[in-house]
Structures are given as structure tokens and as C-alpha cells.
N, CA and C atoms as an extended XYZ file, in Angstrom:
402
Properties=species:S:1:pos:R:3:atomname:S:1:resname:S:1:resid:I:1 pbc="F F F"
N        -7.668       33.155        0.421 N   UNK     1
C        -8.537       32.795        1.642 CA  UNK     1
C        -9.748       32.055        1.215 C   UNK     1
N       -10.155       32.050        0.219 N   UNK     2
C       -11.451       31.709       -0.344 CA  UNK     2
C       -10.643       29.857       -0.724 C   UNK     2
N        -9.492       29.368       -1.093 N   UNK     3
C        -9.204       28.332       -0.822 CA  UNK     3
C        -9.189       27.375        0.172 C   UNK     3
N        -8.605       28.347        1.686 N   UNK     4
C        -8.476       27.684        2.689 CA  UNK     4
C        -9.635       26.973        3.666 C   UNK     4
N       -10.649       28.408        3.085 N   UNK     5
C       -12.368       28.072        3.536 CA  UNK     5
C       -12.759       26.834        2.674 C   UNK     5
N       -12.628       26.585        2.077 N   UNK     6
C       -12.844       25.285        1.200 CA  UNK     6
C       -12.352       24.171        2.267 C   UNK     6
N       -11.389       23.860        2.421 N   UNK     7
C       -10.539       23.245        3.343 CA  UNK     7
C       -11.315       23.044        4.306 C   UNK     7
N       -11.081       24.261        4.887 N   UNK     8
C       -11.819       23.943        6.495 CA  UNK     8
C       -12.998       23.396        6.505 C   UNK     8
N       -14.475       23.440        5.695 N   UNK     9
C       -15.486       22.920        4.934 CA  UNK     9
C       -15.243       21.560        4.635 C   UNK     9
N       -14.692       21.224        3.845 N   UNK    10
C       -14.501       19.790        3.231 CA  UNK    10
C       -13.875       19.248        4.723 C   UNK    10
N       -13.231       19.475        5.628 N   UNK    11
C       -12.630       18.836        7.056 CA  UNK    11
C       -13.279       19.114        7.659 C   UNK    11
N       -14.463       20.136        8.119 N   UNK    12
C       -16.103       20.069        8.880 CA  UNK    12
C       -16.848       19.278        8.496 C   UNK    12
N       -16.928       19.009        7.375 N   UNK    13
C       -18.048       18.171        6.742 CA  UNK    13
C       -17.390       16.592        7.136 C   UNK    13
N       -16.379       16.274        6.872 N   UNK    14
C       -15.290       14.710        7.287 CA  UNK    14
C       -16.209       14.529        8.695 C   UNK    14
N       -15.108       15.562        9.427 N   UNK    15
C       -15.473       15.168       11.199 CA  UNK    15
C       -17.153       15.356       11.429 C   UNK    15
N       -17.790       15.710       11.135 N   UNK    16
C       -19.002       15.809       11.088 CA  UNK    16
C       -20.208       14.407       10.603 C   UNK    16
N       -19.600       14.053        9.560 N   UNK    17
C       -19.842       12.672        9.191 CA  UNK    17
C       -19.690       11.669        9.970 C   UNK    17
N       -18.416       11.580       10.340 N   UNK    18
C       -17.680       10.751       10.756 CA  UNK    18
C       -18.424       10.533       12.641 C   UNK    18
N       -18.400       11.997       13.298 N   UNK    19
C       -19.253       11.946       14.463 CA  UNK    19
C       -20.710       11.412       14.513 C   UNK    19
N       -21.287       11.839       13.109 N   UNK    20
C       -22.407       12.044       12.969 CA  UNK    20
C       -22.971       10.219       13.121 C   UNK    20
N       -22.009        9.302       12.049 N   UNK    21
C       -22.589        8.110       12.305 CA  UNK    21
C       -22.228        7.267       13.753 C   UNK    21
N       -20.950        7.769       14.431 N   UNK    22
C       -20.977        6.826       15.193 CA  UNK    22
C       -21.852        7.449       16.670 C   UNK    22
N       -22.343        8.625       16.114 N   UNK    23
C       -23.447        8.776       17.210 CA  UNK    23
C       -24.969        7.957       16.825 C   UNK    23
N       -25.063        7.835       15.473 N   UNK    24
C       -26.422        7.448       15.064 CA  UNK    24
C       -26.340        5.880       15.214 C   UNK    24
N       -25.380        5.729       15.190 N   UNK    25
C       -24.974        3.692       15.847 CA  UNK    25
C       -25.229        3.360       16.685 C   UNK    25
N       -25.284        4.434       18.229 N   UNK    26
C       -25.791        3.797       19.342 CA  UNK    26
C       -27.014        4.100       19.436 C   UNK    26
N       -27.551        4.318       18.513 N   UNK    27
C       -29.191        4.704       18.345 CA  UNK    27
C       -29.954        3.201       17.852 C   UNK    27
N       -29.228        2.782       16.315 N   UNK    28
C       -29.574        1.483       15.792 CA  UNK    28
C       -29.247        0.660       15.634 C   UNK    28
N       -27.832        0.887       16.642 N   UNK    29
C       -26.968       -0.601       16.433 CA  UNK    29
C       -27.926       -1.577       17.085 C   UNK    29
N       -27.657       -2.876       17.180 N   UNK    30
C       -28.077       -4.565       18.203 CA  UNK    30
C       -27.537       -4.045       19.723 C   UNK    30
N       -28.227       -4.192       20.777 N   UNK    31
C       -27.936       -3.982       21.774 CA  UNK    31
C       -26.876       -5.674       22.561 C   UNK    31
N       -27.501       -6.299       21.917 N   UNK    32
C       -27.462       -7.696       22.574 CA  UNK    32
C       -25.587       -8.361       22.055 C   UNK    32
N       -25.132       -8.720       23.679 N   UNK    33
C       -23.539       -8.783       23.210 CA  UNK    33
C       -23.807      -10.273       23.709 C   UNK    33
N       -23.116      -10.949       22.263 N   UNK    34
C       -22.841      -12.569       22.505 CA  UNK    34
C       -21.398      -12.804       22.252 C   UNK    34
N       -20.826      -13.909       22.646 N   UNK    35
C       -19.504      -14.192       22.744 CA  UNK    35
C       -19.035      -14.215       20.707 C   UNK    35
N       -19.736      -14.515       19.725 N   UNK    36
C       -19.763      -14.123       18.607 CA  UNK    36
C       -19.151      -12.636       17.895 C   UNK    36
N       -20.064      -11.927       18.696 N   UNK    37
C       -19.581      -10.549       18.315 CA  UNK    37
C       -18.589      -10.095       19.121 C   UNK    37
N       -18.352      -10.434       20.065 N   UNK    38
C       -16.949      -10.058       21.233 CA  UNK    38
C       -15.714      -10.588       20.146 C   UNK    38
N       -15.420      -11.654       20.183 N   UNK    39
C       -14.635      -12.226       19.019 CA  UNK    39
C       -13.768      -11.197       17.941 C   UNK    39
N       -12.651      -11.318       17.569 N   UNK    40
C       -11.891      -10.838       16.734 CA  UNK    40
C       -12.159      -11.283       15.407 C   UNK    40
N       -13.053      -10.029       14.754 N   UNK    41
C       -12.886      -10.550       13.301 CA  UNK    41
C       -11.777      -10.540       12.069 C   UNK    41
N       -11.406      -11.380       11.329 N   UNK    42
C       -10.350      -11.341       10.522 CA  UNK    42
C       -10.699      -12.066        9.203 C   UNK    42
N       -10.942      -11.153        8.412 N   UNK    43
C       -11.380      -11.590        7.191 CA  UNK    43
C       -12.916      -12.913        6.886 C   UNK    43
N       -13.180      -12.944        7.753 N   UNK    44
C       -14.187      -14.024        7.297 CA  UNK    44
C       -13.541      -15.381        7.888 C   UNK    44
N       -12.694      -15.652        8.286 N   UNK    45
C       -11.915      -16.774        8.933 CA  UNK    45
C       -11.382      -16.144       10.739 C   UNK    45
N       -11.854      -17.764       11.177 N   UNK    46
C       -11.906      -17.853       11.974 CA  UNK    46
C       -10.468      -17.764       13.255 C   UNK    46
N       -10.316      -16.856       13.778 N   UNK    47
C        -8.904      -16.659       13.854 CA  UNK    47
C        -8.125      -18.133       15.085 C   UNK    47
N        -7.072      -18.509       14.533 N   UNK    48
C        -6.592      -19.868       14.631 CA  UNK    48
C        -5.403      -19.583       15.167 C   UNK    48
N        -4.437      -20.196       16.062 N   UNK    49
C        -3.262      -20.310       16.278 CA  UNK    49
C        -2.440      -18.422       16.794 C   UNK    49
N        -1.326      -18.437       16.650 N   UNK    50
C        -0.862      -17.152       17.189 CA  UNK    50
C        -0.282      -16.419       16.621 C   UNK    50
N        -0.883      -15.059       16.559 N   UNK    51
C        -1.060      -14.008       15.591 CA  UNK    51
C         0.601      -13.549       15.305 C   UNK    51
N         1.445      -14.089       16.337 N   UNK    52
C         2.766      -13.994       15.278 CA  UNK    52
C         3.771      -14.719       14.776 C   UNK    52
N         2.942      -14.841       13.659 N   UNK    53
C         3.781      -16.118       12.911 CA  UNK    53
C         4.483      -15.396       11.907 C   UNK    53
N         5.692      -16.443       11.866 N   UNK    54
C         6.218      -15.556       10.734 CA  UNK    54
C         6.056      -15.669        9.230 C   UNK    54
N         6.913      -14.685        8.592 N   UNK    55
C         6.261      -14.249        7.238 CA  UNK    55
C         7.478      -15.069        6.111 C   UNK    55
N         6.793      -15.254        5.269 N   UNK    56
C         7.862      -15.486        4.552 CA  UNK    56
C         8.947      -14.046        3.506 C   UNK    56
N         9.650      -13.974        3.690 N   UNK    57
C        10.762      -13.043        3.139 CA  UNK    57
C         9.892      -12.476        1.678 C   UNK    57
N         9.484      -13.447        1.333 N   UNK    58
C         9.223      -13.228       -0.640 CA  UNK    58
C         7.758      -12.010       -0.168 C   UNK    58
N         7.202      -12.264        0.746 N   UNK    59
C         5.845      -11.505        1.316 CA  UNK    59
C         6.507      -10.271        1.371 C   UNK    59
N         7.492       -9.986        2.232 N   UNK    60
C         8.150       -8.589        2.235 CA  UNK    60
C         8.603       -8.292        0.933 C   UNK    60
N         9.490       -8.785        0.430 N   UNK    61
C         9.677       -8.136       -1.073 CA  UNK    61
C         8.749       -8.279       -1.653 C   UNK    61
N         7.839       -8.533       -1.952 N   UNK    62
C         6.594       -8.355       -3.299 CA  UNK    62
C         5.955       -6.782       -2.472 C   UNK    62
N         5.962       -6.690       -0.631 N   UNK    63
C         5.254       -5.550       -0.584 CA  UNK    63
C         6.138       -4.345       -0.371 C   UNK    63
N         7.432       -4.473       -0.873 N   UNK    64
C         8.725       -3.440       -0.707 CA  UNK    64
C         8.066       -3.030       -2.317 C   UNK    64
N         8.346       -3.851       -2.938 N   UNK    65
C         8.235       -3.698       -4.716 CA  UNK    65
C         7.379       -2.615       -4.695 C   UNK    65
N         6.152       -3.789       -4.373 N   UNK    66
C         4.523       -2.629       -4.616 CA  UNK    66
C         4.837       -1.282       -3.676 C   UNK    66
N         5.573       -1.060       -2.749 N   UNK    67
C         5.030        0.334       -2.742 CA  UNK    67
C         6.120        0.799       -3.366 C   UNK    67
N         7.416        0.472       -3.652 N   UNK    68
C         8.485        1.340       -4.383 CA  UNK    68
C         7.901        1.755       -5.767 C   UNK    68
N         7.173        1.414       -6.768 N   UNK    69
C         6.438        1.395       -8.327 CA  UNK    69
C         5.330        2.112       -7.607 C   UNK    69
N         4.753        1.866       -6.412 N   UNK    70
C         3.501        2.947       -6.158 CA  UNK    70
C         3.362        4.101       -6.206 C   UNK    70
N         4.778        4.605       -5.238 N   UNK    71
C         5.045        5.751       -5.099 CA  UNK    71
C         5.622        6.008       -6.329 C   UNK    71
N         6.282        5.862       -6.871 N   UNK    72
C         6.920        5.854       -8.372 CA  UNK    72
C         5.753        6.378       -9.359 C   UNK    72
N         4.603        5.719       -9.614 N   UNK    73
C         3.923        6.082      -10.431 CA  UNK    73
C         3.173        7.477       -9.698 C   UNK    73
N         3.067        7.196       -9.063 N   UNK    74
C         2.608        8.631       -8.241 CA  UNK    74
C         3.300        9.892       -8.316 C   UNK    74
N         4.563        9.965       -8.817 N   UNK    75
C         5.650       11.104       -9.303 CA  UNK    75
C         4.655       12.146      -10.592 C   UNK    75
N         4.187       10.974      -11.053 N   UNK    76
C         3.603       10.966      -12.668 CA  UNK    76
C         2.311       11.912      -12.937 C   UNK    76
N         1.906       11.981      -11.516 N   UNK    77
C         0.215       12.795      -11.452 CA  UNK    77
C         0.751       14.138      -11.680 C   UNK    77
N         1.647       14.805      -10.604 N   UNK    78
C         1.961       15.835      -10.583 CA  UNK    78
C         2.851       16.367      -11.853 C   UNK    78
N         3.387       15.660      -12.353 N   UNK    79
C         4.226       16.039      -13.715 CA  UNK    79
C         3.319       16.419      -14.658 C   UNK    79
N         2.215       15.053      -14.850 N   UNK    80
C         1.388       15.177      -15.823 CA  UNK    80
C         0.396       16.528      -16.086 C   UNK    80
N         0.067       17.085      -14.646 N   UNK    81
C        -0.551       18.247      -14.343 CA  UNK    81
C         0.255       19.424      -15.062 C   UNK    81
N         1.656       19.816      -15.239 N   UNK    82
C         2.400       20.394      -15.242 CA  UNK    82
C         2.882       20.339      -16.665 C   UNK    82
N         2.777       19.508      -16.853 N   UNK    83
C         3.363       18.919      -18.675 CA  UNK    83
C         3.332       20.427      -19.764 C   UNK    83
N         2.357       21.356      -19.646 N   UNK    84
C         2.116       22.064      -20.380 CA  UNK    84
C         3.211       23.686      -20.591 C   UNK    84
N         4.040       22.963      -18.479 N   UNK    85
C         4.347       24.721      -18.125 CA  UNK    85
C         5.915       23.771      -18.057 C   UNK    85
N         6.660       22.726      -18.291 N   UNK    86
C         7.268       22.342      -18.009 CA  UNK    86
C         8.119       21.763      -19.490 C   UNK    86
N         7.681       22.059      -20.625 N   UNK    87
C         8.049       22.016      -22.060 CA  UNK    87
C         8.718       20.423      -21.837 C   UNK    87
N         9.731       20.657      -23.118 N   UNK    88
C        10.859       19.572      -23.326 CA  UNK    88
C        11.503       19.093      -22.167 C   UNK    88
N        11.724       20.004      -22.009 N   UNK    89
C        12.705       19.705      -20.657 CA  UNK    89
C        11.777       18.833      -19.612 C   UNK    89
N        10.562       19.415      -19.017 N   UNK    90
C        10.211       18.155      -18.197 CA  UNK    90
C         9.513       16.632      -18.882 C   UNK    90
N         9.640       17.047      -20.372 N   UNK    91
C         9.388       15.417      -20.987 CA  UNK    91
C        10.898       14.584      -20.969 C   UNK    91
N        11.454       15.051      -21.220 N   UNK    92
C        12.885       14.749      -21.216 CA  UNK    92
C        13.365       14.234      -19.703 C   UNK    92
N        13.037       14.719      -18.385 N   UNK    93
C        13.774       14.449      -17.303 CA  UNK    93
C        11.937       13.444      -16.957 C   UNK    93
N        11.385       13.317      -17.474 N   UNK    94
C        10.090       12.492      -17.020 CA  UNK    94
C        10.494       11.150      -18.085 C   UNK    94
N        11.368       11.148      -18.997 N   UNK    95
C        11.822        9.787      -20.022 CA  UNK    95
C        12.770        8.815      -19.069 C   UNK    95
N        13.727        9.900      -18.476 N   UNK    96
C        14.991        9.663      -17.849 CA  UNK    96
C        14.409        9.293      -16.628 C   UNK    96
N        13.106        9.422      -15.629 N   UNK    97
C        12.825        8.637      -14.888 CA  UNK    97
C        12.171        7.527      -14.849 C   UNK    97
N        11.274        7.424      -16.392 N   UNK    98
C        10.689        6.146      -16.287 CA  UNK    98
C        11.714        4.829      -17.136 C   UNK    98
N        12.771        5.271      -17.424 N   UNK    99
C        14.063        4.801      -17.905 CA  UNK    99
C        14.351        3.741      -16.888 C   UNK    99
N        14.666        4.782      -15.852 N   UNK   100
C        15.106        4.193      -14.641 CA  UNK   100
C        14.153        3.733      -13.943 C   UNK   100
N        13.442        3.574      -14.172 N   UNK   101
C        12.263        2.775      -13.461 CA  UNK   101
C        11.588        1.495      -13.919 C   UNK   101
N        12.184        1.887      -15.678 N   UNK   102
C        11.747        0.646      -15.911 CA  UNK   102
C        13.067       -0.714      -15.574 C   UNK   102
N        14.452        0.093      -15.999 N   UNK   103
C        16.041       -0.583      -15.580 CA  UNK   103
C        15.564       -1.170      -14.045 C   UNK   103
N        15.037       -0.914      -13.096 N   UNK   104
C        14.612       -1.135      -11.734 CA  UNK   104
C        13.880       -2.571      -11.992 C   UNK   104
N        12.915       -2.263      -12.559 N   UNK   105
C        11.563       -3.295      -13.050 CA  UNK   105
C        12.414       -4.445      -13.660 C   UNK   105
N        13.325       -4.423      -14.761 N   UNK   106
C        13.633       -5.627      -15.173 CA  UNK   106
C        14.659       -6.073      -14.312 C   UNK   106
N        15.469       -5.441      -13.542 N   UNK   107
C        16.445       -6.298      -12.496 CA  UNK   107
C        15.729       -6.860      -11.331 C   UNK   107
N        14.435       -6.316      -10.998 N   UNK   108
C        13.698       -7.358      -10.108 CA  UNK   108
C        13.063       -8.482      -10.934 C   UNK   108
N        12.382       -7.826      -12.023 N   UNK   109
C        12.082       -9.279      -12.748 CA  UNK   109
C        13.150      -10.681      -12.824 C   UNK   109
N        14.114       -9.840      -13.629 N   UNK   110
C        15.557      -11.012      -13.387 CA  UNK   110
C        16.064      -11.588      -12.426 C   UNK   110
N        15.643      -11.023      -10.895 N   UNK   111
C        16.432      -11.238       -9.896 CA  UNK   111
C        14.809      -12.476       -9.258 C   UNK   111
N        13.832      -12.876      -10.324 N   UNK   112
C        13.433      -13.855       -9.592 CA  UNK   112
C        12.185      -13.235       -8.713 C   UNK   112
N        12.394      -12.186       -7.955 N   UNK   113
C        11.069      -11.298       -7.438 CA  UNK   113
C         9.891      -11.491       -7.509 C   UNK   113
N         9.526      -11.423       -9.048 N   UNK   114
C         8.114      -11.265       -8.828 CA  UNK   114
C         7.541      -12.649       -9.531 C   UNK   114
N         8.520      -13.495       -9.381 N   UNK   115
C         8.240      -15.080       -9.433 CA  UNK   115
C         7.424      -15.304       -8.360 C   UNK   115
N         5.877      -15.817       -8.872 N   UNK   116
C         5.041      -16.876       -7.709 CA  UNK   116
C         5.428      -18.521       -7.539 C   UNK   116
N         5.828      -19.030       -8.125 N   UNK   117
C         6.352      -19.829       -8.608 CA  UNK   117
C         6.714      -20.872       -7.164 C   UNK   117
N         5.846      -22.022       -7.205 N   UNK   118
C         6.617      -22.706       -5.767 CA  UNK   118
C         8.497      -23.290       -6.473 C   UNK   118
N         8.379      -23.761       -7.441 N   UNK   119
C         9.391      -24.646       -7.941 CA  UNK   119
C        10.828      -23.435       -7.858 C   UNK   119
N        11.762      -24.066       -7.815 N   UNK   120
C        12.787      -22.793       -7.323 CA  UNK   120
C        13.119      -21.856       -6.526 C   UNK   120
N        11.938      -21.416       -6.010 N   UNK   121
C        12.026      -20.278       -4.943 CA  UNK   121
C        12.728      -20.061       -3.414 C   UNK   121
N        12.780      -21.584       -3.268 N   UNK   122
C        13.716      -21.147       -2.533 CA  UNK   122
C        14.941      -21.301       -2.685 C   UNK   122
N        15.946      -21.279       -4.091 N   UNK   123
C        16.775      -21.223       -4.346 CA  UNK   123
C        17.146      -19.370       -4.794 C   UNK   123
N        15.880      -19.073       -5.583 N   UNK   124
C        15.614      -17.802       -5.750 CA  UNK   124
C        16.122      -17.003       -3.959 C   UNK   124
N        15.000      -17.076       -3.403 N   UNK   125
C        14.901      -16.603       -2.516 CA  UNK   125
C        16.012      -16.660       -1.287 C   UNK   125
N        17.371      -17.506       -1.608 N   UNK   126
C        18.437      -18.329       -0.808 CA  UNK   126
C        19.298      -16.654       -0.207 C   UNK   126
N        19.301      -15.907       -1.808 N   UNK   127
C        19.952      -14.845       -2.017 CA  UNK   127
C        19.442      -13.300       -0.548 C   UNK   127
N        18.394      -13.529       -0.489 N   UNK   128
C        18.033      -12.421        0.643 CA  UNK   128
C        17.544      -13.143        2.213 C   UNK   128
N        17.817      -14.323        2.192 N   UNK   129
C        18.411      -14.538        3.897 CA  UNK   129
C        18.808      -13.919        4.636 C   UNK   129
N        18.216      -13.974        5.943 N   UNK   130
C        19.743      -13.391        6.622 CA  UNK   130
C        19.402      -13.768        8.058 C   UNK   130
N        20.801      -14.522        8.450 N   UNK   131
C        21.316      -15.074        9.135 CA  UNK   131
C        22.159      -14.648       10.356 C   UNK   131
N        22.157      -15.621       11.202 N   UNK   132
C        21.733      -15.025       12.309 CA  UNK   132
C        23.086      -15.291       12.789 C   UNK   132
N        23.765      -15.781       11.893 N   UNK   133
C        25.961      -15.328       12.470 CA  UNK   133
C        25.918      -16.824       13.197 C   UNK   133
N        24.873      -17.956       13.228 N   UNK   134
C        25.361      -18.861       13.942 CA  UNK   134
C        25.655      -20.061       13.179 C   UNK   134
């Protein structure tokens, strides 16, 4: 029961802090509304053009590879916490896991997914392009 009480206390503190900051901003924030304040903010760059621009396939490939390896590395944390309980069996399993992860990394490296150079990138990405069938 003690662990649930701690979780509820942390949740209550998080909600309370969020509500407090929103409430206090109503009193301390500026009240003058200008067109600059109403304009959408995008990383300090004034918005120009349509928001629905086409992105390069390279962008999506790098994003997927990053997520894949980020999630895979996140699996190492619970293993490290349970290392003493798992013993040699757990060590062998994580070594196999890391070898498979390394093989995937070498594969995408050899395919040129991690190459950020402009030269020849069009040829490398031709393999990943999707055609509309026409």
C-alpha cells in the first residue's frame, strides 16, 4: 500500500504544480494582445509557406532507425537492474540481443541509411522510394 501512496502523492504533486502554474500565469502574465503574440511560433523562424510540405524519405528513415535503436537500448536498463538475479543465462541472452542489434546497425550502415552526404544520396535512396504505379 505504501508504494501506491507514493505514486498517488507524486501524481497529486504533478497535477497541483501544473494547475498552479496555469493559475498564476493568469495574474502575472502580460495582458496586451498584439499580432506578434497571436502569430504561431515555430522555433524562432517566421512561418512561411504551407505546413504540409513533403519531407525527404531520408528524414523518415533516420527517424525510424533512431526510434528502433532508442527503444532497443531502453531494454538494457531492466536487464542491468536484474543482472544478479539472471546470472549467466541472462548474460548470454543480452549478448545475443546485442549481437542482433549490432548486425542490424551494420546492415543499415552498409545500406547507406546513416550517410548524410549529398553526393550519391539520390542513388542510395532510390531503393526506398515508393512509386504510385503510373
